[in-house]
C-alpha positions in Angstrom: -83.7 -5.4 41.2 -81.7 -2.3 41.6 -77.9 -2.6 41.1 -75.9 -2.6 44.3 -73.4 0.2 44.5 -70.4 -1.6 46.1 -68.3 1.6 46.0 -70.2 2.7 49.2 -68.0 0.3 51.1 -65.0 2.7 50.7 -66.7 6.0 49.8 -69.1 6.4 52.7 -68.2 7.7 56.2 -70.6 5.2 57.8 -68.6 2.3 56.4 -65.2 3.9 57.2 -66.3 4.2 60.8 -66.9 0.4 60.7 -63.5 -0.3 59.1 -61.5 1.9 61.4 -63.2 0.7 64.5 -62.8 -3.0 63.5 -59.2 -2.5 62.6 -58.4 -1.0 66.0 -60.4 -3.8 67.7 -58.5 -6.5 65.8 -55.1 -5.0 66.5 -56.2 -4.8 70.1 -56.6 -8.5 70.3 -52.9 -8.9 70.4 -52.8 -9.9 74.2 -54.5 -13.2 73.3 -51.5 -14.0 71.1 -49.0 -12.7 73.8 -48.3 -9.7 71.5 -49.1 -6.1 72.5 -49.5 -3.9 69.4 -51.4 -0.8 70.8 -50.6 -0.7 74.5 -48.6 2.5 73.7 -51.8 4.4 73.2 -52.2 7.3 75.7 -54.9 8.0 78.1 -55.3 10.8 80.6 -54.7 10.2 84.3 -56.0 12.2 87.3 -53.2 14.4 88.4 -51.9 17.1 90.6 -48.4 16.8 89.2 -48.6 17.6 85.4 -45.9 15.0 84.7 -48.4 12.3 85.8 -51.2 13.5 83.6 -50.6 10.9 80.9 -50.4 7.1 81.2 -50.2 4.4 78.5 -53.0 1.9 78.0 -50.6 -0.8 79.0 -48.2 0.0 81.9 -45.5 -1.9 80.1 -45.1 1.2 77.8 -45.0 3.7 80.7 -41.5 4.6 79.7 -42.9 6.6 76.8 -44.5 9.2 79.0 -45.9 12.0 76.9 -44.3 10.3 73.9 -47.4 8.1 73.9 -49.4 11.1 72.8 -47.1 11.5 69.7 -47.4 7.8 68.9 -51.2 8.0 69.1 -51.2 11.0 66.8 -49.1 9.3 64.1 -51.2 6.2 64.2 -54.5 8.0 64.0 -53.3 10.4 61.3 -52.2 7.6 59.1 -55.3 5.6 59.6 -57.8 8.4 59.1 -55.9 10.0 56.2 -56.3 6.6 54.4 -60.1 6.8 54.9 -60.1 10.5 53.9 -58.3 9.7 50.7 -60.8 7.0 49.8 -63.7 9.3 50.5 -62.0 12.0 48.3 -61.5 14.6 51.0 -59.0 17.4 50.4 -56.0 15.5 51.9 -53.8 18.6 52.4 -56.5 20.4 54.3 -57.5 17.2 56.2 -54.0 16.5 57.4 -53.4 20.1 58.5 -56.9 20.3 60.2 -56.6 17.0 61.9 -53.2 17.8 63.3 -54.6 21.0 65.0 -57.7 19.2 66.2 -55.8 16.2 67.6 -53.3 18.3 69.6 -55.9 20.7 70.8 -58.1 17.8 71.9 -55.2 16.1 73.7 -54.1 19.2 75.6 -57.6 20.0 76.8 -58.4 16.4 77.7 -55.2 16.1 79.8 -55.9 19.5 81.5 -59.4 18.3 82.3 -58.0 15.4 84.3 -56.6 17.8 86.9 -57.8 16.7 90.4 -59.4 20.0 91.1 -61.6 19.5 88.0 -62.2 15.8 87.9 -62.1 14.3 91.4 -65.5 13.5 93.1 -66.1 14.2 96.8 -65.6 10.5 97.8 -62.0 10.8 96.8 -61.1 14.2 98.3 -59.2 12.7 101.2 -57.2 10.4 99.0 -56.1 13.3 96.9 -55.5 15.7 99.8 -57.9 18.3 98.4 -60.9 20.0 100.0 -62.8 20.9 96.8 -63.3 20.1 93.2 -65.6 20.9 90.3 -66.7 17.2 90.6 -66.8 16.7 86.8 -64.8 13.5 86.5 -62.7 13.0 83.4 -65.8 13.4 81.3 -65.7 17.1 82.2 -63.2 17.1 79.4 -66.1 16.7 76.9 -67.7 19.9 78.2 -64.4 21.8 78.0 -63.8 20.5 74.4 -67.3 21.5 73.4 -66.8 25.0 74.7 -63.4 25.4 73.0 -64.9 24.3 69.7 -67.9 26.6 70.1 -65.6 29.6 70.8 -63.4 28.8 67.7 -66.5 28.3 65.4 -68.4 31.4 66.5 -65.6 33.9 67.3 -62.6 32.8 65.2 -64.6 31.9 62.1 -61.7 32.1 59.7 -59.6 29.7 61.7 -62.6 27.3 62.1 -63.1 27.2 58.4 -59.5 26.0 58.0 -60.3 23.1 60.3 -63.6 22.2 58.6 -62.3 19.4 56.4 -61.1 17.5 59.5 -63.9 18.3 61.9 -65.9 15.1 61.3 -67.9 14.5 64.5 -70.1 11.7 62.9 -67.1 9.8 61.7 -65.4 10.0 65.1 -68.4 9.1 67.2 -69.4 6.2 65.0 -65.9 4.8 65.2 -66.0 5.2 69.0 -69.3 3.2 69.1 -67.8 0.3 67.1 -65.0 0.1 69.7 -67.4 0.5 72.5 -68.9 -2.9 71.7 -65.8 -4.6 72.9 -65.8 -2.8 76.2 -69.5 -3.7 76.8 -68.8 -7.3 75.8 -66.1 -7.7 78.5 -68.4 -6.0 81.1 -71.2 -8.3 80.2 -69.0 -11.4 80.6 -67.8 -10.0 84.0 -71.4 -9.5 85.1 -72.4 -13.1 84.8 -71.8 -13.8 88.5 -73.8 -10.8 89.7 -76.9 -11.5 91.9 -80.0 -12.4 89.9 -81.9 -9.4 91.1 -79.3 -7.0 89.7 -79.3 -8.7 86.3 -83.1 -8.8 86.2 -83.3 -5.1 87.1 -81.0 -4.3 84.2 -83.2 -6.2 81.8 -86.3 -4.4 83.2 -84.6 -1.1 82.5 -84.5 -1.9 78.8 -88.3 -2.3 78.7 -88.7 0.9 80.7 -86.4 3.1 78.7 -87.1 1.8 75.2 -90.8 1.1 75.4 -92.1 3.7 77.9 -89.8 6.7 77.9 -89.1 6.8 74.1 -92.8 7.0 72.9 -93.6 9.6 75.6 -90.7 11.9 74.7 -91.4 11.5 70.9 -95.1 12.2 71.4 -94.5 15.3 73.5 -92.0 16.6 71.1 -94.3 16.2 68.1 -97.7 17.0 69.6 -96.9 19.9 71.9 -93.7 21.4 70.5 -94.3 20.6 66.8 -90.7 19.3 66.4 -89.9 17.7 63.1 -89.5 13.9 63.0 -85.8 14.1 62.2 -85.3 16.0 65.5 -87.9 14.2 67.6 -86.6 10.7 67.1 -82.9 11.2 68.1 -84.0 13.5 70.9 -86.3 10.8 72.3 -83.4 8.2 72.1 -80.9 10.6 73.6 -82.9 11.6 76.6 -84.7 8.3 77.3 -82.3 5.6 76.3 -78.6 5.9 76.2 -77.5 9.4 75.6 -75.0 10.2 72.8 -74.6 6.7 71.3 -78.4 6.2 71.0 -79.0 9.6 69.5 -76.3 9.0 66.8 -77.6 5.5 66.0 -81.2 6.7 65.8 -80.4 9.7 63.7 -78.8 7.3 61.1 -81.8 4.9 61.3 -84.4 7.6 60.5 -82.1 9.5 58.1 -81.9 12.8 60.1 -79.5 15.3 58.7 -76.0 14.5 60.2 -75.8 17.7 62.2 -79.0 17.0 64.2 -77.9 14.1 66.4 -74.5 15.7 66.7 -76.1 18.9 68.0 -78.3 17.0 70.5 -75.2 15.3 71.8 -73.9 18.5 73.3 -77.2 18.9 75.2 -77.0 15.3 76.5 -73.5 15.7 77.8 -74.2 19.0 79.5 -77.2 17.5 81.4 -75.3 14.4 82.2 -73.0 16.6 84.2 -76.0 18.2 86.0 -77.4 14.7 86.8 -74.0 13.6 88.1 -73.9 16.6 90.5 -77.5 16.5 91.7 -78.8 12.9 91.8 -76.2 11.3 94.1 -76.8 13.9 96.7 -80.6 13.6 96.4 -80.1 9.8 96.9 -78.0 10.6 100.0 -80.8 12.7 101.5 -83.5 10.1 100.7 -81.6 7.2 102.3 -82.5 5.1 104.4 -86.1 5.5 103.3 -85.4 2.6 100.9 -82.5 0.3 100.0 -79.3 1.8 98.7 -79.6 -0.6 95.8 -82.5 1.4 94.5 -80.4 4.5 94.2 -77.5 2.6 92.5 -79.8 1.3 89.8 -81.4 4.7 89.5 -78.0 6.2 88.5 -77.5 3.6 85.8 -80.9 4.3 84.4 -81.0 8.1 84.8 -77.5 9.4 83.9 -77.1 9.4 80.2 -73.4 8.8 79.5 -71.4 5.7 80.6 -68.7 7.5 82.5 -71.0 9.9 84.3 -73.3 6.9 85.2 -70.5 5.0 86.6 -69.2 8.0 88.5 -72.7 8.7 89.8 -72.9 5.1 91.0 -69.5 5.4 92.7 -70.5 8.6 94.4 -73.9 7.1 95.6 -71.9 4.2 96.9 -69.5 6.4 98.9 -72.2 8.7 100.2 -74.6 6.1 101.4 -71.9 3.8 102.8 -70.7 6.8 104.9 -74.2 7.8 106.0 -75.1 4.2 106.9 -72.0 4.0 109.1 -73.4 7.0 111.2 -76.6 4.9 111.6 -74.6 1.9 112.8 -74.8 0.0 109.5 -71.6 -1.4 108.1 -72.5 -1.7 104.4 -70.2 -3.5 102.0 -68.9 -1.0 99.4 -69.3 -1.6 95.7 -72.8 -3.0 95.5 -74.6 0.2 94.6 -71.9 0.9 92.0 -72.5 -2.6 90.6 -76.2 -1.9 90.3 -75.5 1.3 88.4 -73.0 -0.1 86.0 -75.1 -3.3 85.3 -78.2 -1.3 84.5 -76.3 1.0 82.2 -74.7 -2.0 80.5 -78.0 -3.7 79.5 -79.3 -0.4 78.1 -76.1 0.1 76.1 -76.3 -3.4 74.6 -79.6 -2.7 73.0 -78.6 0.4 71.1 -78.2 -1.6 67.9 -81.5 -3.4 68.4 -83.4 -0.2 68.8 -81.7 1.2 65.6 -83.1 -1.8 63.7 -86.6 -1.4 65.2 -86.7 2.3 64.2 -85.3 1.6 60.7 -88.1 -0.9 60.1 -90.8 1.5 61.5 -89.6 4.5 59.5 -89.3 2.3 56.3 -92.7 0.6 56.6 -94.9 3.3 57.9 -93.7 6.8 58.9 -91.9 7.7 55.6 -93.5 5.2 53.2 -95.6 7.0 50.5 -99.1 5.9 49.7 -99.1 3.1 47.2 -95.4 2.6 47.4 -94.2 -1.0 47.6 -92.1 -1.7 50.7 -88.6 -3.0 50.0 -86.5 -4.6 52.8 -83.4 -3.1 51.1 -84.7 0.2 52.4 -84.2 -1.0 55.9 -80.6 -2.0 55.0 -80.0 1.4 53.5 -81.3 3.1 56.7 -79.6 0.8 59.1 -76.4 2.5 60.5 -73.6 0.3 59.3 -71.3 1.2 62.2 -73.8 -0.7 64.5 -72.8 -3.8 62.7 -69.3 -3.2 64.0 -70.7 -2.6 67.5 -72.4 -6.0 67.4 -69.3 -7.7 66.0 -67.0 -6.4 68.6 -69.5 -7.0 71.4 -70.2 -10.6 70.5 -66.6 -11.6 69.8 -65.4 -10.1 73.1 -68.3 -11.5 75.0 -67.6 -15.0 73.7 -63.9 -14.8 74.4 -64.2 -13.3 77.8 -66.8 -15.9 78.8 -64.3 -18.8 78.2 -62.8 -18.6 81.7 -60.9 -16.5 84.2 -57.7 -16.4 82.1 -59.6 -15.4 79.0 -61.5 -12.7 80.9 -58.2 -11.3 82.2 -56.8 -11.1 78.7 -60.0 -9.6 77.4 -59.9 -6.9 80.1 -56.4 -6.0 79.1 -57.3 -5.9 75.4 -60.5 -3.9 75.8 -58.6 -1.5 78.1 -56.2 -0.8 75.3 -58.8 -0.3 72.6 -60.9 1.7 75.0 -58.2 4.3 75.1 -58.9 5.0 71.5 -62.7 4.9 72.1 -62.4 7.6 74.7 -60.2 9.7 72.5 -62.6 9.4 69.6 -65.3 10.6 71.9 -63.1 13.6 72.8 -62.4 14.4 69.2 -66.1 14.3 68.6 -67.0 17.0 71.1 -64.3 19.4 69.9 -65.6 18.8 66.4 -69.2 19.3 67.5 -68.2 22.7 68.7 -66.3 23.4 65.5 -69.4 22.7 63.3 -72.0 24.4 65.5 -72.7 27.9 64.2 -75.1 29.6 66.6 -76.5 31.8 63.9 -77.5 28.7 61.9 -78.8 26.7 64.8 -80.9 29.5 66.1 -83.1 29.1 63.1 -83.5 25.4 64.0 -85.0 26.2 67.4 -82.2 24.7 69.6 -83.6 26.4 72.6 -86.8 24.4 72.1 -84.8 21.2 72.3 -83.3 22.2 75.6 -86.7 23.1 76.9 -88.1 19.6 75.9 -85.1 18.0 77.4 -85.5 19.8 80.8 -89.3 19.2 80.9 -89.1 15.5 80.0 -86.0 14.7 82.1 -87.1 16.5 85.3 -90.8 16.2 84.7 -91.2 12.4 84.5 -88.1 10.4 83.3 -86.1 10.7 86.5 -89.1 10.0 88.8 -90.5 7.1 86.8 -87.0 5.6 86.8 -86.8 6.0 90.6 -90.2 4.4 91.0 -89.4 1.4 88.8 -86.0 1.1 90.6 -87.9 1.0 93.9 -90.2 -1.7 92.6 -87.4 -4.0 91.7 -84.8 -3.2 94.3 -86.6 -2.1 97.5 -86.4 -5.6 98.9 -82.7 -6.1 97.9 -80.5 -4.9 100.8 -76.9 -3.9 100.4 -74.9 -6.7 101.9 -73.1 -6.0 105.2 -69.3 -6.2 105.6 -68.4 -9.6 107.0 -66.6 -9.3 110.4 
């Protein structure tokens, strides 16, 4: 039996994503002990007045104002520098680079929450505006990606100085560990949802994982001759759950780290396109079928959590408004619930799919003739940060399911840790730009990946999703407002 190298526990980025994510999660459990340890973390807020662009994860710390950004910087700098030292990075360059990356990310993220960029049409009246780019807060990911790309491909010398701290895989994996807690609370809160909604969410798993994935993988390999290390994360990213699924799959099949990271930029860009197009398409198709069909469709079709929820909210607002002109007084919120619940069940199974692919790749696809299969190979392939995802998910699900009081505390705790999850995602997209050299990626055929994405998404994924949503939800009416 080969000797186990225990030093990987503190020398590998995969493990440090697990440790950092779990530590933030554990500190975030403070509200259960009536202690708040990370409520000071900052998060962006929709704004017209710049002084209102930042809020704290817990309103009790609102007095900090923009000081919460400084507090978050100090905390993350200390925590990540500890990991960087253990992994033997150049600490001086890491600290300097992370400082620039953090503050650049924070500034862009806050600016992206301006109402004229982020507000969706259903909220124009509330904000007193007549137009917006309709990007939601997640438009910040696009801006950060663009900023990073400009720095990397125009200001190459400056980008090189930031290279030691531009760690998109570390950031995104840490975010996914924390994401488990958020999904756990959402799952606990979804227990009381109508059986049809829950069943539809489960059906989406079968559809996305067992129908979409093989189709995209087959098309990529057969007709576009895409290497396996590109085809697998591409199939997960477009057909399953966007960025998180692409990252987990890339780790499971041992793709080069830059591959799922590069694909993530394509996924986010098209999520914005879906957010803009699909709700309005739903509006024009209604009332040919129940509004619940379109809500579930948003959860299944839009590939990032925030964009999926925003799409569901927009569908809800558009169809409730159109129904009113037809004399139907629909209760708001139900189509949004269908979208969020469907997306929730797909998110839950990210880790399961990573295990499945690790087994398949170990036992058949990359197993040499005559080579004896070892289950340890599955362990080596399995992305360790997914362990953290399951741990935070299961713990928070168990706690939040204990009763209404526990669920309330869980929501507060997950809201605070989620501020870090969102910011790690933001750090990821700036870092993706910082490591994306167009000259190098042109050789990898990135344009081909975009073409496959467009053909698969608009060629069959969206329409199969709409059809299956119709099968399960056409007979489920949106409840009427009780008079």
